[in-house]
PDB file of N, CA, C, O and CB in Angstrom:
ATOM      1  N   MET A   1       0.836  -1.189   0.000  1.00  0.00           N
ATOM      2  CA  MET A   1       0.000   0.000   0.000  1.00  0.00           C
ATOM      3  C   MET A   1       0.881   1.254   0.000  1.00  0.00           C
ATOM      4  O   MET A   1       0.926   1.960  -1.007  1.00  0.00           O
ATOM      5  CB  MET A   1      -0.951  -0.003   1.221  1.00  0.00           C
ATOM      6  N   TYR A   2       1.570   1.544   1.080  1.00  0.00           N
ATOM      7  CA  TYR A   2       2.518   2.652   1.147  1.00  0.00           C
ATOM      8  C   TYR A   2       3.656   2.235   2.058  1.00  0.00           C
ATOM      9  O   TYR A   2       3.486   1.386   2.933  1.00  0.00           O
ATOM     10  CB  TYR A   2       1.838   3.966   1.656  1.00  0.00           C
ATOM     11  N   ASP A   3       4.826   2.842   1.845  1.00  0.00           N
ATOM     12  CA  ASP A   3       6.011   2.448   2.589  1.00  0.00           C
ATOM     13  C   ASP A   3       6.875   3.674   2.857  1.00  0.00           C
ATOM     14  O   ASP A   3       6.588   4.762   2.360  1.00  0.00           O
ATOM     15  CB  ASP A   3       6.809   1.372   1.820  1.00  0.00           C
ATOM     16  N   LEU A   4       7.907   3.501   3.625  1.00  0.00           N
ATOM     17  CA  LEU A   4       8.834   4.568   3.969  1.00  0.00           C
ATOM     18  C   LEU A   4       9.462   5.151   2.706  1.00  0.00           C
ATOM     19  O   LEU A   4       9.926   4.402   1.845  1.00  0.00           O
ATOM     20  CB  LEU A   4       9.923   4.051   4.923  1.00  0.00           C
ATOM     21  N   GLY A   5       9.482   6.468   2.587  1.00  0.00           N
ATOM     22  CA  GLY A   5      10.067   7.137   1.426  1.00  0.00           C
ATOM     23  C   GLY A   5       9.096   7.384   0.284  1.00  0.00           C
ATOM     24  O   GLY A   5       9.454   8.055  -0.684  1.00  0.00           O
ATOM     25  N   ASP A   6       7.880   6.864   0.368  1.00  0.00           N
ATOM     26  CA  ASP A   6       6.890   7.072  -0.690  1.00  0.00           C
ATOM     27  C   ASP A   6       6.349   8.500  -0.658  1.00  0.00           C
ATOM     28  O   ASP A   6       6.278   9.123   0.401  1.00  0.00           O
ATOM     29  CB  ASP A   6       5.734   6.066  -0.550  1.00  0.00           C
ATOM     30  N   SER A   7       5.971   9.006  -1.821  1.00  0.00           N
ATOM     31  CA  SER A   7       5.274  10.281  -1.915  1.00  0.00           C
ATOM     32  C   SER A   7       3.781   9.989  -1.962  1.00  0.00           C
ATOM     33  O   SER A   7       3.328   9.107  -2.691  1.00  0.00           O
ATOM     34  CB  SER A   7       5.736  11.101  -3.172  1.00  0.00           C
ATOM     35  N   VAL A   8       3.022  10.751  -1.165  1.00  0.00           N
ATOM     36  CA  VAL A   8       1.581  10.551  -1.107  1.00  0.00           C
ATOM     37  C   VAL A   8       0.876  11.890  -1.289  1.00  0.00           C
ATOM     38  O   VAL A   8       1.457  12.953  -1.076  1.00  0.00           O
ATOM     39  CB  VAL A   8       1.168   9.890   0.230  1.00  0.00           C
ATOM     40  N   GLU A   9      -0.386  11.810  -1.687  1.00  0.00           N
ATOM     41  CA  GLU A   9      -1.222  12.999  -1.821  1.00  0.00           C
ATOM     42  C   GLU A   9      -2.304  12.931  -0.757  1.00  0.00           C
ATOM     43  O   GLU A   9      -2.993  11.920  -0.626  1.00  0.00           O
ATOM     44  CB  GLU A   9      -1.844  13.109  -3.256  1.00  0.00           C
ATOM     45  N   MET A  10      -2.449  14.012   0.002  1.00  0.00           N
ATOM     46  CA  MET A  10      -3.461  14.071   1.051  1.00  0.00           C
ATOM     47  C   MET A  10      -4.715  14.756   0.498  1.00  0.00           C
ATOM     48  O   MET A  10      -4.654  15.411  -0.542  1.00  0.00           O
ATOM     49  CB  MET A  10      -2.921  14.827   2.307  1.00  0.00           C
ATOM     50  N   LYS A  11      -5.840  14.607   1.185  1.00  0.00           N
ATOM     51  CA  LYS A  11      -7.099  15.177   0.708  1.00  0.00           C
ATOM     52  C   LYS A  11      -7.089  16.698   0.725  1.00  0.00           C
ATOM     53  O   LYS A  11      -7.559  17.328  -0.223  1.00  0.00           O
ATOM     54  CB  LYS A  11      -8.247  14.669   1.546  1.00  0.00           C
ATOM     55  N   LYS A  12      -6.558  17.299   1.794  1.00  0.00           N
ATOM     56  CA  LYS A  12      -6.532  18.759   1.899  1.00  0.00           C
ATOM     57  C   LYS A  12      -5.120  19.268   1.661  1.00  0.00           C
ATOM     58  O   LYS A  12      -4.161  18.641   2.109  1.00  0.00           O
ATOM     59  CB  LYS A  12      -7.048  19.224   3.281  1.00  0.00           C
ATOM     60  N   PRO A  13      -4.971  20.383   0.971  1.00  0.00           N
ATOM     61  CA  PRO A  13      -3.615  20.930   0.744  1.00  0.00           C
ATOM     62  C   PRO A  13      -3.038  21.538   2.012  1.00  0.00           C
ATOM     63  O   PRO A  13      -3.769  21.949   2.913  1.00  0.00           O
ATOM     64  CB  PRO A  13      -3.641  21.990  -0.368  1.00  0.00           C
ATOM     65  N   HIS A  14      -1.718  21.586   2.063  1.00  0.00           N
ATOM     66  CA  HIS A  14      -1.014  22.240   3.163  1.00  0.00           C
ATOM     67  C   HIS A  14      -1.151  23.754   2.991  1.00  0.00           C
ATOM     68  O   HIS A  14      -1.615  24.207   1.944  1.00  0.00           O
ATOM     69  CB  HIS A  14       0.497  21.811   3.208  1.00  0.00           C
ATOM     70  N   ALA A  15      -0.764  24.535   3.981  1.00  0.00           N
ATOM     71  CA  ALA A  15      -0.865  25.998   3.909  1.00  0.00           C
ATOM     72  C   ALA A  15      -0.037  26.572   2.762  1.00  0.00           C
ATOM     73  O   ALA A  15      -0.338  27.658   2.266  1.00  0.00           O
ATOM     74  CB  ALA A  15      -0.417  26.621   5.229  1.00  0.00           C
ATOM     75  N   CYS A  16       1.007  25.851   2.334  1.00  0.00           N
ATOM     76  CA  CYS A  16       1.837  26.315   1.218  1.00  0.00           C
ATOM     77  C   CYS A  16       1.237  25.914  -0.136  1.00  0.00           C
ATOM     78  O   CYS A  16       1.880  26.081  -1.172  1.00  0.00           O
ATOM     79  CB  CYS A  16       3.260  25.751   1.348  1.00  0.00           C
ATOM     80  N   GLN A  17       0.014  25.389  -0.130  1.00  0.00           N
ATOM     81  CA  GLN A  17      -0.774  25.047  -1.321  1.00  0.00           C
ATOM     82  C   GLN A  17      -0.238  23.862  -2.116  1.00  0.00           C
ATOM     83  O   GLN A  17      -0.355  23.839  -3.341  1.00  0.00           O
ATOM     84  CB  GLN A  17      -0.848  26.231  -2.218  1.00  0.00           C
ATOM     85  N   THR A  18       0.342  22.886  -1.440  1.00  0.00           N
ATOM     86  CA  THR A  18       0.743  21.657  -2.116  1.00  0.00           C
ATOM     87  C   THR A  18       0.149  20.457  -1.381  1.00  0.00           C
ATOM     88  O   THR A  18      -0.083  20.521  -0.174  1.00  0.00           O
ATOM     89  CB  THR A  18       2.291  21.545  -2.192  1.00  0.00           C
ATOM     90  N   ASN A  19      -0.095  19.371  -2.100  1.00  0.00           N
ATOM     91  CA  ASN A  19      -0.664  18.150  -1.520  1.00  0.00           C
ATOM     92  C   ASN A  19       0.356  17.029  -1.424  1.00  0.00           C
ATOM     93  O   ASN A  19       0.030  15.946  -0.939  1.00  0.00           O
ATOM     94  CB  ASN A  19      -1.850  17.687  -2.340  1.00  0.00           C
ATOM     95  N   ARG A  20       1.603  17.265  -1.882  1.00  0.00           N
ATOM     96  CA  ARG A  20       2.617  16.204  -1.921  1.00  0.00           C
ATOM     97  C   ARG A  20       3.369  16.119  -0.595  1.00  0.00           C
ATOM     98  O   ARG A  20       3.924  17.104  -0.108  1.00  0.00           O
ATOM     99  CB  ARG A  20       3.609  16.448  -3.074  1.00  0.00           C
ATOM    100  N   TRP A  21       3.369  14.920  -0.031  1.00  0.00           N
ATOM    101  CA  TRP A  21       4.058  14.660   1.229  1.00  0.00           C
ATOM    102  C   TRP A  21       4.915  13.411   1.078  1.00  0.00           C
ATOM    103  O   TRP A  21       4.560  12.501   0.329  1.00  0.00           O
ATOM    104  CB  TRP A  21       3.046  14.497   2.399  1.00  0.00           C
ATOM    105  N   GLU A  22       6.052  13.362   1.789  1.00  0.00           N
ATOM    106  CA  GLU A  22       6.918  12.191   1.798  1.00  0.00           C
ATOM    107  C   GLU A  22       6.825  11.532   3.168  1.00  0.00           C
ATOM    108  O   GLU A  22       6.887  12.212   4.192  1.00  0.00           O
ATOM    109  CB  GLU A  22       8.391  12.573   1.458  1.00  0.00           C
ATOM    110  N   ILE A  23       6.676  10.208   3.188  1.00  0.00           N
ATOM    111  CA  ILE A  23       6.621   9.472   4.451  1.00  0.00           C
ATOM    112  C   ILE A  23       8.052   9.302   4.954  1.00  0.00           C
ATOM    113  O   ILE A  23       8.892   8.715   4.271  1.00  0.00           O
ATOM    114  CB  ILE A  23       5.907   8.078   4.278  1.00  0.00           C
ATOM    115  N   ILE A  24       8.327   9.825   6.166  1.00  0.00           N
ATOM    116  CA  ILE A  24       9.682   9.733   6.703  1.00  0.00           C
ATOM    117  C   ILE A  24       9.772   8.862   7.961  1.00  0.00           C
ATOM    118  O   ILE A  24      10.877   8.593   8.433  1.00  0.00           O
ATOM    119  CB  ILE A  24      10.199  11.116   7.011  1.00  0.00           C
ATOM    120  N   ARG A  25       8.641   8.415   8.514  1.00  0.00           N
ATOM    121  CA  ARG A  25       8.645   7.512   9.666  1.00  0.00           C
ATOM    122  C   ARG A  25       7.373   6.689   9.650  1.00  0.00           C
ATOM    123  O   ARG A  25       6.279   7.207   9.427  1.00  0.00           O
ATOM    124  CB  ARG A  25       8.774   8.299  11.001  1.00  0.00           C
ATOM    125  N   MET A  26       7.535   5.394   9.892  1.00  0.00           N
ATOM    126  CA  MET A  26       6.389   4.490   9.945  1.00  0.00           C
ATOM    127  C   MET A  26       6.382   3.780  11.293  1.00  0.00           C
ATOM    128  O   MET A  26       7.436   3.514  11.871  1.00  0.00           O
ATOM    129  CB  MET A  26       6.428   3.461   8.776  1.00  0.00           C
ATOM    130  N   GLY A  27       5.211   3.481  11.775  1.00  0.00           N
ATOM    131  CA  GLY A  27       5.034   2.770  13.032  1.00  0.00           C
ATOM    132  C   GLY A  27       3.583   2.914  13.439  1.00  0.00           C
ATOM    133  O   GLY A  27       2.698   2.956  12.585  1.00  0.00           O
ATOM    134  N   ALA A  28       3.332   2.990  14.739  1.00  0.00           N
ATOM    135  CA  ALA A  28       1.971   3.256  15.199  1.00  0.00           C
ATOM    136  C   ALA A  28       1.561   4.655  14.756  1.00  0.00           C
ATOM    137  O   ALA A  28       0.397   4.910  14.447  1.00  0.00           O
ATOM    138  CB  ALA A  28       1.864   3.111  16.746  1.00  0.00           C
ATOM    139  N   ASP A  29       2.554   5.568  14.731  1.00  0.00           N
ATOM    140  CA  ASP A  29       2.359   6.915  14.197  1.00  0.00           C
ATOM    141  C   ASP A  29       3.107   7.013  12.887  1.00  0.00           C
ATOM    142  O   ASP A  29       4.090   6.304  12.669  1.00  0.00           O
ATOM    143  CB  ASP A  29       2.842   8.009  15.200  1.00  0.00           C
ATOM    144  N   ILE A  30       2.642   7.894  12.012  1.00  0.00           N
ATOM    145  CA  ILE A  30       3.297   8.116  10.726  1.00  0.00           C
ATOM    146  C   ILE A  30       3.701   9.569  10.653  1.00  0.00           C
ATOM    147  O   ILE A  30       2.892  10.463  10.902  1.00  0.00           O
ATOM    148  CB  ILE A  30       2.371   7.731   9.532  1.00  0.00           C
ATOM    149  N   LYS A  31       4.973   9.807  10.305  1.00  0.00           N
ATOM    150  CA  LYS A  31       5.493  11.164  10.191  1.00  0.00           C
ATOM    151  C   LYS A  31       5.659  11.467   8.703  1.00  0.00           C
ATOM    152  O   LYS A  31       6.295  10.709   7.970  1.00  0.00           O
ATOM    153  CB  LYS A  31       6.856  11.332  10.971  1.00  0.00           C
ATOM    154  N   ILE A  32       5.081  12.583   8.271  1.00  0.00           N
ATOM    155  CA  ILE A  32       5.171  12.983   6.873  1.00  0.00           C
ATOM    156  C   ILE A  32       5.800  14.370   6.775  1.00  0.00           C
ATOM    157  O   ILE A  32       5.683  15.190   7.685  1.00  0.00           O
ATOM    158  CB  ILE A  32       3.774  12.968   6.205  1.00  0.00           C
ATOM    159  N   LYS A  33       6.473  14.613   5.644  1.00  0.00           N
ATOM    160  CA  LYS A  33       7.172  15.875   5.412  1.00  0.00           C
ATOM    161  C   LYS A  33       6.660  16.489   4.118  1.00  0.00           C
ATOM    162  O   LYS A  33       6.597  15.818   3.088  1.00  0.00           O
ATOM    163  CB  LYS A  33       8.716  15.664   5.353  1.00  0.00           C
ATOM    164  N   CYS A  34       6.291  17.777   4.173  1.00  0.00           N
ATOM    165  CA  CYS A  34       5.819  18.481   2.986  1.00  0.00           C
ATOM    166  C   CYS A  34       6.980  18.593   1.999  1.00  0.00           C
ATOM    167  O   CYS A  34       8.075  19.010   2.374  1.00  0.00           O
ATOM    168  CB  CYS A  34       5.250  19.894   3.352  1.00  0.00           C
ATOM    169  N   GLU A  35       6.744  18.221   0.741  1.00  0.00           N
ATOM    170  CA  GLU A  35       7.807  18.254  -0.258  1.00  0.00           C
ATOM    171  C   GLU A  35       8.074  19.663  -0.776  1.00  0.00           C
ATOM    172  O   GLU A  35       9.069  19.877  -1.469  1.00  0.00           O
ATOM    173  CB  GLU A  35       7.456  17.346  -1.414  1.00  0.00           C
ATOM    174  N   HIS A  36       7.215  20.628  -0.459  1.00  0.00           N
ATOM    175  CA  HIS A  36       7.413  22.000  -0.932  1.00  0.00           C
ATOM    176  C   HIS A  36       8.130  22.858   0.100  1.00  0.00           C
ATOM    177  O   HIS A  36       9.130  23.501  -0.217  1.00  0.00           O
ATOM    178  CB  HIS A  36       6.077  22.633  -1.286  1.00  0.00           C
ATOM    179  N   CYS A  37       7.627  22.875   1.339  1.00  0.00           N
ATOM    180  CA  CYS A  37       8.198  23.773   2.357  1.00  0.00           C
ATOM    181  C   CYS A  37       8.986  23.050   3.436  1.00  0.00           C
ATOM    182  O   CYS A  37       9.687  23.703   4.209  1.00  0.00           O
ATOM    183  CB  CYS A  37       7.103  24.564   3.005  1.00  0.00           C
ATOM    184  N   GLY A  38       8.898  21.714   3.521  1.00  0.00           N
ATOM    185  CA  GLY A  38       9.672  20.957   4.493  1.00  0.00           C
ATOM    186  C   GLY A  38       9.029  20.801   5.861  1.00  0.00           C
ATOM    187  O   GLY A  38       9.657  20.270   6.776  1.00  0.00           O
ATOM    188  N   HIS A  39       7.783  21.253   6.020  1.00  0.00           N
ATOM    189  CA  HIS A  39       7.074  21.125   7.301  1.00  0.00           C
ATOM    190  C   HIS A  39       6.830  19.654   7.614  1.00  0.00           C
ATOM    191  O   HIS A  39       6.476  18.881   6.724  1.00  0.00           O
ATOM    192  CB  HIS A  39       5.729  21.900   7.269  1.00  0.00           C
ATOM    193  N   ILE A  40       7.017  19.261   8.875  1.00  0.00           N
ATOM    194  CA  ILE A  40       6.859  17.868   9.295  1.00  0.00           C
ATOM    195  C   ILE A  40       5.639  17.740  10.203  1.00  0.00           C
ATOM    196  O   ILE A  40       5.453  18.533  11.126  1.00  0.00           O
ATOM    197  CB  ILE A  40       8.134  17.361  10.020  1.00  0.00           C
ATOM    198  N   VAL A  41       4.809  16.727   9.929  1.00  0.00           N
ATOM    199  CA  VAL A  41       3.595  16.471  10.705  1.00  0.00           C
ATOM    200  C   VAL A  41       3.593  15.003  11.110  1.00  0.00           C
ATOM    201  O   VAL A  41       3.943  14.136  10.309  1.00  0.00           O
ATOM    202  CB  VAL A  41       2.304  16.833   9.889  1.00  0.00           C
ATOM    203  N   MET A  42       3.195  14.716  12.364  1.00  0.00           N
ATOM    204  CA  MET A  42       3.047  13.343  12.818  1.00  0.00           C
ATOM    205  C   MET A  42       1.564  13.058  13.057  1.00  0.00           C
ATOM    206  O   MET A  42       0.887  13.792  13.776  1.00  0.00           O
ATOM    207  CB  MET A  42       3.881  13.089  14.108  1.00  0.00           C
ATOM    208  N   LEU A  43       1.078  11.989  12.447  1.00  0.00           N
ATOM    209  CA  LEU A  43      -0.320  11.584  12.562  1.00  0.00           C
ATOM    210  C   LEU A  43      -0.386  10.149  13.050  1.00  0.00           C
ATOM    211  O   LEU A  43       0.541   9.370  12.830  1.00  0.00           O
ATOM    212  CB  LEU A  43      -1.059  11.739  11.211  1.00  0.00           C
ATOM    213  N   THR A  44      -1.482   9.798  13.711  1.00  0.00           N
ATOM    214  CA  THR A  44      -1.703   8.393  14.024  1.00  0.00           C
ATOM    215  C   THR A  44      -1.982   7.672  12.702  1.00  0.00           C
ATOM    216  O   THR A  44      -2.424   8.287  11.731  1.00  0.00           O
ATOM    217  CB  THR A  44      -2.891   8.206  15.054  1.00  0.00           C
ATOM    218  N   ARG A  45      -1.725   6.393  12.677  1.00  0.00           N
ATOM    219  CA  ARG A  45      -1.947   5.627  11.446  1.00  0.00           C
ATOM    220  C   ARG A  45      -3.410   5.725  11.004  1.00  0.00           C
ATOM    221  O   ARG A  45      -3.693   5.798   9.809  1.00  0.00           O
ATOM    222  CB  ARG A  45      -1.548   4.146  11.653  1.00  0.00           C
ATOM    223  N   ARG A  46      -4.327   5.726  11.953  1.00  0.00           N
ATOM    224  CA  ARG A  46      -5.761   5.815  11.632  1.00  0.00           C
ATOM    225  C   ARG A  46      -6.082   7.154  10.957  1.00  0.00           C
ATOM    226  O   ARG A  46      -6.779   7.190   9.943  1.00  0.00           O
ATOM    227  CB  ARG A  46      -6.618   5.645  12.918  1.00  0.00           C
ATOM    228  N   ASP A  47      -5.569   8.262  11.528  1.00  0.00           N
ATOM    229  CA  ASP A  47      -5.804   9.581  10.940  1.00  0.00           C
ATOM    230  C   ASP A  47      -5.151   9.693   9.567  1.00  0.00           C
ATOM    231  O   ASP A  47      -5.731  10.264   8.644  1.00  0.00           O
ATOM    232  CB  ASP A  47      -5.274  10.682  11.864  1.00  0.00           C
ATOM    233  N   PHE A  48      -3.935   9.143   9.432  1.00  0.00           N
ATOM    234  CA  PHE A  48      -3.235   9.189   8.151  1.00  0.00           C
ATOM    235  C   PHE A  48      -4.029   8.473   7.066  1.00  0.00           C
ATOM    236  O   PHE A  48      -4.192   9.000   5.965  1.00  0.00           O
ATOM    237  CB  PHE A  48      -1.845   8.567   8.280  1.00  0.00           C
ATOM    238  N   GLU A  49      -4.522   7.281   7.370  1.00  0.00           N
ATOM    239  CA  GLU A  49      -5.276   6.518   6.376  1.00  0.00           C
ATOM    240  C   GLU A  49      -6.593   7.199   6.026  1.00  0.00           C
ATOM    241  O   GLU A  49      -7.078   7.068   4.902  1.00  0.00           O
ATOM    242  CB  GLU A  49      -5.543   5.108   6.886  1.00  0.00           C
ATOM    243  N   LYS A  50      -7.175   7.926   6.979  1.00  0.00           N
ATOM    244  CA  LYS A  50      -8.420   8.649   6.734  1.00  0.00           C
ATOM    245  C   LYS A  50      -8.181   9.852   5.813  1.00  0.00           C
ATOM    246  O   LYS A  50      -9.021  10.165   4.969  1.00  0.00           O
ATOM    247  CB  LYS A  50      -9.038   9.112   8.066  1.00  0.00           C
ATOM    248  N   LYS A  51      -7.036  10.523   5.975  1.00  0.00           N
ATOM    249  CA  LYS A  51      -6.735  11.740   5.221  1.00  0.00           C
ATOM    250  C   LYS A  51      -5.990  11.484   3.914  1.00  0.00           C
ATOM    251  O   LYS A  51      -5.835  12.398   3.103  1.00  0.00           O
ATOM    252  CB  LYS A  51      -5.927  12.667   6.073  1.00  0.00           C
ATOM    253  N   LEU A  52      -5.530  10.262   3.702  1.00  0.00           N
ATOM    254  CA  LEU A  52      -4.776   9.910   2.500  1.00  0.00           C
ATOM    255  C   LEU A  52      -5.695   9.863   1.275  1.00  0.00           C
ATOM    256  O   LEU A  52      -6.776   9.275   1.323  1.00  0.00           O
ATOM    257  CB  LEU A  52      -4.069   8.553   2.690  1.00  0.00           C
ATOM    258  N   LYS A  53      -5.261  10.477   0.197  1.00  0.00           N
ATOM    259  CA  LYS A  53      -6.037  10.441  -1.043  1.00  0.00           C
ATOM    260  C   LYS A  53      -5.483   9.350  -1.954  1.00  0.00           C
ATOM    261  O   LYS A  53      -6.225   8.471  -2.394  1.00  0.00           O
ATOM    262  CB  LYS A  53      -6.009  11.823  -1.760  1.00  0.00           C
ATOM    263  N   LYS A  54      -4.154   9.404  -2.245  1.00  0.00           N
ATOM    264  CA  LYS A  54      -3.549   8.357  -3.084  1.00  0.00           C
ATOM    265  C   LYS A  54      -2.039   8.361  -2.936  1.00  0.00           C
ATOM    266  O   LYS A  54      -1.440   9.343  -2.496  1.00  0.00           O
ATOM    267  CB  LYS A  54      -3.934   8.549  -4.564  1.00  0.00           C
ATOM    268  N   LYS A  55      -1.439   7.241  -3.313  1.00  0.00           N
ATOM    269  CA  LYS A  55       0.024   7.107  -3.324  1.00  0.00           C
ATOM    270  C   LYS A  55       0.520   7.574  -4.689  1.00  0.00           C
ATOM    271  O   LYS A  55      -0.023   7.175  -5.719  1.00  0.00           O
ATOM    272  CB  LYS A  55       0.476   5.618  -3.029  1.00  0.00           C
ATOM    273  N   LEU A  56       1.553   8.420  -4.699  1.00  0.00           N
ATOM    274  CA  LEU A  56       2.064   8.953  -5.958  1.00  0.00           C
ATOM    275  C   LEU A  56       3.244   8.137  -6.480  1.00  0.00           C
ATOM    276  O   LEU A  56       3.301   7.843  -7.674  1.00  0.00           O
ATOM    277  CB  LEU A  56       2.477  10.409  -5.780  1.00  0.00           C
ATOM    278  N   SER A  57       4.179   7.769  -5.621  1.00  0.00           N
ATOM    279  CA  SER A  57       5.324   6.981  -6.074  1.00  0.00           C
ATOM    280  C   SER A  57       5.925   6.201  -4.925  1.00  0.00           C
ATOM    281  O   SER A  57       6.902   5.477  -5.115  1.00  0.00           O
ATOM    282  CB  SER A  57       6.383   7.880  -6.708  1.00  0.00           C
TER     283      SER A  57
END
C-alpha cells in the first residue's frame, strides 16, 4: 500500500498550497514531510489513512 520514502497525496492541501508529502517515519504513528516547504507532521496511522487520497510513487 505505502512504505517509507513514498510520496503521497493528502485530501486537503497544506498551507503552502501543495498536496505532496513524503513518508519519513512508519510505526503506530506516521510522520510525513511536505515536499514544498519541508514542514513535518506526525499523525496516528488511523488519521493518516483517513486523510490519505492516493500514493504517488
